[in-house]
Steps between C-alpha positions, in 0.01 A plus 500: 500500500639595850556862396149521345350350812691732730380819320143372470492430874664825575245693296214314658625571855542869428154531340339301781660727761376810316143370438491346850573836660211649297267224619598547862478879490245586233428838662856607408443406132156622410364335185770235465337220708329300222810530279717372782269204568522386134874559471577344834308181408660477160855533629407257781412239242817570293708462826338162565594383143854643548534313834387175342743546211779564747413197706463255210811619324720480814367161600526348149856640438622432858593870536293506816824387669633856469245607767611250764798571732800273477695348779679762707283788368282499811601683706864544400433619144217724605725670757777543242258651247330719764845627607577580134171701454547682832877563484705341226316657209593847630869393517481375136565144616429224237156332514535193725265302274549550123202374298577190288293275279472250783444746779357827381377639839685594817367349830295804601343513150408133524327548836321811380387362162401167658273680750343743259478277183420171664306597810366862492422521129258200511334654810471837323338339196269278706374790708458700182291237333285464816450869498413503132244221531352529850166327413687193355720464807264613769571197716877545494468876564269443799739230639781757507294770667311670216593758239642742758766246605561408137544863411752559781700189396508605135602850598782374729632274223479791252690725743775228532534485122513882475784509761676211319481697172680798658764274648534308183558814292765618740686174509485474122747793509758299692642313201844538351379845403179694602325415167650155431214290641243711311701447182509127561127472561426695183764357260573167660866546576736710719845528634648178607661529847875450513503354849427157619164405647499499881533149648 
């Protein structure tokens, strides 16, 4: 379920970025505007469903705990992981936080995923729904400054997710091998690290 959710969300984000670009710069994509509106809305709805599946699944199973930093991971673990990404990885040092069944994300992943999945994703979806049904939510839209402000908020959030996607793809190459994390997210298993988890 986690792998299916991951790839559904990834596809949605990529398609929303592509169609969103067409919607914002229609003069660059002559004749594609109406197609982009329909596709953008459909993938927006699918993303809402995917988010709700993720939220319910992680709350019911208790796996939401993976997204919350443990004692000592802020700021110590974050600094250790940042040092690894900025220096240690180029020296072929072992990963300071090996994923386990009980703790599958490193401290920086936890902070990033918590921000994007728990805070920014709901904001992205809410602004998208408001944009999709402006007549139904006229009061809320006016309260935040109108459709112009709403559009800027949605665009900023979309830009953050686009930047996160690029960083996410790069960091996915920093596993035991360049393709190991991609293999794991496709097949469900990967190389088990032979070093102890950082304490």
